[in-house]
C-alpha positions as CSV (number, residue, x, y, z in Angstrom):
1,M,55.9,83.3,34.6
2,S,54.2,85.8,37.0
3,E,52.9,84.4,40.3
4,Q,49.7,86.3,39.7
5,V,47.2,85.9,36.8
6,T,47.7,88.6,34.3
7,L,45.5,89.8,31.4
8,A,48.1,88.5,29.0
9,M,47.4,85.0,30.3
10,G,43.9,85.3,28.9
11,A,44.9,86.8,25.5
12,G,45.4,83.6,23.7
13,G,49.1,83.8,23.1
14,K,52.2,82.4,24.7
15,Q,51.3,83.3,28.3
16,T,47.9,81.6,27.8
17,S,49.6,78.4,26.6
18,E,52.0,78.5,29.6
19,L,49.1,79.0,32.1
20,I,47.1,76.1,30.6
21,A,50.2,73.8,30.4
22,S,51.6,74.6,33.9
23,V,48.3,74.7,35.9
24,F,45.6,72.8,34.1
25,A,46.9,70.3,31.6
26,K,49.6,69.2,34.1
27,R,46.8,68.3,36.6
28,F,43.9,67.2,34.4
29,T,45.9,64.7,32.3
30,S,43.6,62.2,30.5
31,P,43.7,60.2,27.2
32,Y,41.0,62.6,25.8
33,F,42.9,65.9,26.2
34,T,44.1,67.2,22.9
35,A,45.5,70.4,21.4
36,D,42.5,70.6,19.1
37,D,39.1,72.3,19.6
38,A,37.2,69.5,21.1
39,A,37.6,66.1,22.8
40,V,36.7,63.0,20.9
41,L,35.0,60.5,23.2
42,P,33.8,56.9,23.2
43,R,30.0,56.7,22.9
44,P,28.2,55.3,25.9
45,T,26.0,52.3,25.2
46,G,23.0,53.4,27.1
47,Q,21.0,56.6,27.7
48,I,23.0,59.6,28.8
49,A,22.4,62.4,31.3
50,M,24.0,65.8,30.9
51,S,24.2,68.7,33.3
52,T,26.0,72.1,33.6
53,D,26.5,74.3,36.7
54,G,28.3,77.6,37.5
55,F,30.2,78.2,40.8
56,I,30.9,81.6,42.2
57,V,31.1,80.8,45.9
58,S,32.6,83.4,48.2
59,P,34.9,82.7,49.9
60,S,36.4,80.4,47.4
61,F,38.3,78.5,50.2
62,F,36.3,77.2,53.2
63,P,36.7,74.4,55.8
64,G,36.2,71.1,54.0
65,G,36.9,72.3,50.5
66,N,37.2,75.1,47.9
67,I,35.5,76.2,44.7
68,G,37.4,73.6,42.7
69,K,36.2,70.6,44.7
70,L,32.7,72.1,44.8
71,S,32.7,72.5,41.0
72,I,33.3,68.8,40.5
73,C,31.0,67.6,43.2
74,G,28.1,69.8,42.0
75,T,28.0,68.4,38.5
76,V,28.9,64.8,39.5
77,N,26.1,64.8,42.0
78,D,23.6,66.2,39.6
79,L,24.3,63.4,37.2
80,S,24.3,60.8,40.0
81,C,20.8,62.0,41.0
82,M,19.6,60.9,37.6
83,G,21.0,57.4,38.2
84,A,23.9,58.2,35.8
85,R,27.4,57.1,36.3
86,P,29.5,60.2,35.7
87,L,31.8,59.8,32.7
88,Y,33.2,63.1,31.4
89,L,33.4,66.7,32.6
90,T,34.4,69.9,30.9
91,C,35.4,73.0,32.9
92,A,35.5,76.7,32.1
93,F,37.4,79.3,34.3
94,V,36.9,83.0,34.5
95,I,39.8,84.4,36.6
96,E,40.3,87.9,37.9
97,E,43.5,89.6,37.0
98,G,45.9,89.5,39.9
99,Y,44.5,86.2,41.3
100,P,47.4,84.3,43.0
101,L,48.6,81.4,40.9
102,D,49.3,79.3,44.1
103,D,45.5,79.5,44.9
104,L,44.7,78.5,41.3
105,R,47.0,75.5,41.5
106,T,45.4,74.5,44.8
107,I,42.0,74.7,43.2
108,A,43.1,72.6,40.2
109,D,44.6,70.0,42.5
110,A,41.3,69.7,44.4
111,M,39.5,69.3,41.1
112,A,41.8,66.6,39.9
113,A,41.6,64.7,43.2
114,T,37.8,64.9,43.4
115,A,37.4,63.9,39.8
116,A,39.6,60.8,40.5
117,E,37.6,59.9,43.5
118,A,34.3,60.2,41.6
119,G,35.7,58.2,38.6
120,V,35.0,61.0,36.1
121,V,37.4,62.3,33.5
122,L,38.1,66.0,32.7
123,V,38.3,66.1,29.0
124,A,38.2,69.7,27.9
125,G,38.2,73.2,29.3
126,D,38.4,77.0,28.7
127,T,40.2,79.8,30.4
128,K,39.3,83.5,30.4
129,V,40.9,86.3,32.4
130,A,38.8,89.3,33.4
131,G,40.0,92.7,34.6
132,R,40.4,93.6,38.3
133,G,37.0,94.0,39.9
134,Q,35.1,92.3,37.1
135,V,35.2,88.9,38.8
136,D,35.4,87.9,42.5
137,G,38.6,85.9,42.3
138,V,37.6,82.9,40.2
139,F,34.4,81.5,38.7
140,I,34.1,78.0,37.4
141,T,31.5,76.3,35.2
142,T,31.5,72.5,34.8
143,T,29.5,70.4,32.4
144,G,29.1,66.7,32.7
145,V,27.9,63.7,30.8
146,G,27.0,60.4,32.5
147,E,25.6,57.0,31.5
148,I,22.3,56.1,33.1
149,V,22.3,52.7,34.8
150,E,19.9,50.4,33.1
151,G,16.6,50.2,35.1
152,A,17.2,53.5,37.0
153,A,14.8,56.3,36.4
154,P,14.4,58.6,39.4
155,A,12.5,61.8,38.9
156,G,10.9,64.5,41.1
157,A,7.4,63.7,39.9
158,K,7.5,60.0,41.0
159,A,7.1,60.3,44.8
160,K,4.0,58.2,46.0
161,P,2.0,58.2,49.2
162,G,3.5,55.6,51.6
163,D,7.1,56.2,50.3
164,A,9.9,56.6,52.9
165,I,12.0,59.8,52.9
166,I,15.8,59.3,53.5
167,V,18.6,61.8,54.0
168,T,22.1,60.6,53.6
169,G,23.6,62.5,56.6
170,D,23.3,65.6,58.8
171,V,21.8,68.6,57.1
172,G,22.8,72.3,56.6
173,R,26.6,72.0,57.1
174,H,27.8,73.6,53.9
175,G,25.6,76.6,54.2
176,C,26.6,77.0,57.9
177,T,30.3,76.7,56.9
178,I,30.1,79.4,54.2
179,L,28.2,81.7,56.6
180,L,30.9,81.3,59.3
181,A,33.7,81.6,56.7
182,R,32.5,85.1,55.8
183,D,32.8,86.2,59.4
184,D,29.9,88.6,59.2
185,F,28.6,87.7,62.7
186,G,31.8,87.0,64.6
187,I,30.7,83.5,65.5
188,E,33.2,80.8,66.0
189,A,32.1,77.2,65.7
190,D,33.8,73.9,64.5
191,V,31.8,73.3,61.3
192,T,33.2,71.7,58.2
193,S,31.4,71.6,54.8
194,D,29.9,68.2,53.7
195,C,31.1,68.8,50.2
196,A,31.6,65.4,48.6
197,P,31.1,63.5,45.3
198,L,28.1,61.1,45.8
199,W,28.1,58.7,42.9
200,S,29.4,56.0,45.3
201,S,26.3,56.5,47.4
202,V,24.0,56.2,44.5
203,E,25.8,53.2,43.1
204,A,25.5,51.5,46.4
205,M,21.7,52.1,46.4
206,L,21.3,50.9,42.8
207,G,23.1,47.8,43.7
208,V,20.4,47.0,46.1
209,S,17.3,48.2,44.2
210,K,16.5,50.1,41.1
211,D,13.0,50.9,42.5
212,I,14.0,54.3,43.8
213,H,11.5,57.0,43.0
214,V,13.4,60.2,43.6
215,I,17.0,61.1,44.2
216,R,17.9,64.8,44.7
217,D,21.0,66.6,46.1
218,A,20.0,69.2,48.6
219,T,22.2,72.1,47.5
220,R,20.9,75.7,47.3
221,G,17.9,76.0,49.6
222,G,18.7,72.8,51.4
223,V,16.5,69.8,52.2
224,G,13.4,71.9,52.9
225,T,13.4,73.5,49.4
226,V,14.0,70.1,47.8
227,L,11.1,68.5,49.7
228,Y,8.8,71.4,48.6
229,E,9.8,71.0,45.0
230,I,9.1,67.2,45.1
231,A,5.8,67.8,46.9
232,E,4.7,70.2,44.1
233,Q,6.1,68.0,41.2
234,S,4.4,64.8,42.6
235,G,1.3,66.4,44.0
236,V,1.8,64.8,47.4
237,G,2.3,65.8,51.0
238,I,5.5,65.4,53.0
239,S,5.4,64.4,56.7
240,L,8.7,64.7,58.6
241,D,9.6,63.5,62.0
242,A,11.5,66.5,63.3
243,A,13.4,64.5,65.9
244,S,14.8,62.2,63.1
245,V,16.3,65.0,61.0
246,P,20.0,64.8,61.7
247,V,21.7,68.2,62.5
248,D,25.2,68.6,63.7
249,P,25.2,70.1,67.2
250,A,27.4,73.0,66.1
251,V,25.2,73.8,63.1
252,G,22.2,73.6,65.4
253,G,23.8,76.1,67.8
254,V,24.6,78.6,65.0
255,C,21.0,78.3,63.7
256,R,19.5,79.0,67.1
257,M,21.7,82.0,67.5
258,L,20.7,83.5,64.2
259,G,17.2,82.2,63.9
260,L,17.9,80.0,60.9
261,E,16.2,76.7,59.9
262,P,18.8,74.0,59.3
263,L,16.5,72.4,56.7
264,Y,16.9,75.5,54.5
265,L,20.7,75.6,54.7
266,A,22.6,74.3,51.7
267,C,24.3,70.9,51.6
268,E,26.9,69.9,49.1
269,G,27.2,66.2,50.1
270,R,23.7,65.1,51.0
271,L,21.0,63.4,49.1
272,V,17.3,63.2,49.6
273,V,16.0,59.8,48.5
274,I,12.4,58.8,48.2
275,A,11.6,55.1,47.8
276,P,9.0,52.5,48.6
277,K,8.8,51.9,52.4
278,E,9.7,48.3,52.1
279,E,12.9,49.1,50.2
280,A,14.0,51.8,52.6
281,P,15.9,49.7,55.3
282,A,18.0,48.0,52.7
283,L,18.8,51.3,51.0
284,V,19.8,52.9,54.3
285,E,22.1,50.0,55.0
286,A,23.7,50.3,51.6
287,L,24.1,54.0,52.0
288,R,25.8,53.6,55.3
289,S,28.4,51.4,53.6
290,A,29.4,54.2,51.2
291,P,32.1,56.7,51.9
292,H,30.0,59.9,52.3
293,S,26.6,58.6,53.5
294,G,27.4,56.9,56.8
295,G,24.7,59.0,58.6
296,A,21.8,57.9,56.3
297,T,18.5,57.8,58.1
298,I,14.8,57.8,57.4
299,I,13.2,61.2,58.4
300,G,9.6,60.9,57.2
301,E,7.2,59.7,54.6
302,V,5.2,60.8,51.6
303,T,1.4,61.2,52.3
304,D,-1.7,62.1,50.4
305,D,-2.6,64.7,53.0
306,R,-2.0,68.4,52.4
307,P,-0.6,68.1,48.8
308,G,2.2,70.5,48.2
309,W,3.0,71.0,51.8
310,V,5.8,69.8,54.2
311,V,4.5,69.0,57.7
312,L,6.8,68.7,60.7
313,N,5.8,66.4,63.5
314,T,7.5,67.8,66.6
315,E,9.0,66.1,69.5
316,I,6.1,67.2,71.8
317,G,3.5,65.5,69.6
318,T,2.3,68.5,67.7
319,Q,2.3,69.3,63.9
320,T,3.5,72.5,62.2
321,L,3.9,73.4,58.6
322,L,7.5,74.0,57.5
323,P,7.3,77.6,56.0
324,Q,7.5,77.6,52.3
325,P,10.8,78.8,50.9
326,G,10.7,82.3,49.5
327,G,12.7,85.5,49.1
328,E,16.5,85.4,49.7
329,L,17.6,82.2,51.3
330,L,20.6,82.7,53.6
331,P,23.4,82.4,53.3
332,R,23.5,83.0,49.6
333,I,26.1,80.4,48.4
334,C,26.4,81.1,44.7
């Protein structure tokens, strides 16, 4: 078999079968994989959540992960934010002719390892090969199904004045990592993506309390965009303590050089959690016990002042409005 992806590998014949068998089926082994047209799965006992997401990140390999790991984390985390234990994933690949098979194997290995960590099973998939120049390397779409934990019902419209706002770690690292990986500015900094599956963090919180009003993952547009979305959905104001927002020093340095706001840089392993103030300390403690949220901290509160706006309380005792997100958010990550 060629060590590059060929058009014949997407034609549906022998070469397609060899590609699927040697790269994907070999790594995504599960009791639900079949040679038929669909997986047949056990039915969950409770309500289900379902999500789908496409991943076209460039570059497809970056410090802390690659597009394969990202494709699992993205959908697993979307399900987790609904209070749903991820159960099943499907994946679809669009691969450019000439793409190195070694890179494809590495991506598939990362997907298998991340799915195993998240406790989710890959049950079906699809592979297409596009001509040279029609795709930037490889694009992946994943769709997931999860079972909602009984009693959990977080939603963006449920934030209430007096609630505490929690982030599960330092913000903006993924967006900064992608920006540096593209090498458009010639900046060198030791920054690694926070890309991680977050069901364990959500499960830890739900083990303490089901009274969690909002859980969101701060991906495209970062924490700032998520907070503006919640403020609009819930008809509330958001008050942040700027000094409490955790930012890695290297990320902060890059942002100062380029005039970027860390709150608007993408995360791929961070949650924004809004819960009653009296529940917040126990939730933070639970989060800090989970693998990917050891830096959880309270950064502000929900208010009834200035509905629809996010206010930053600065270190010198002044207040400023966080600019509303708009236009092209940089760096564009997908």
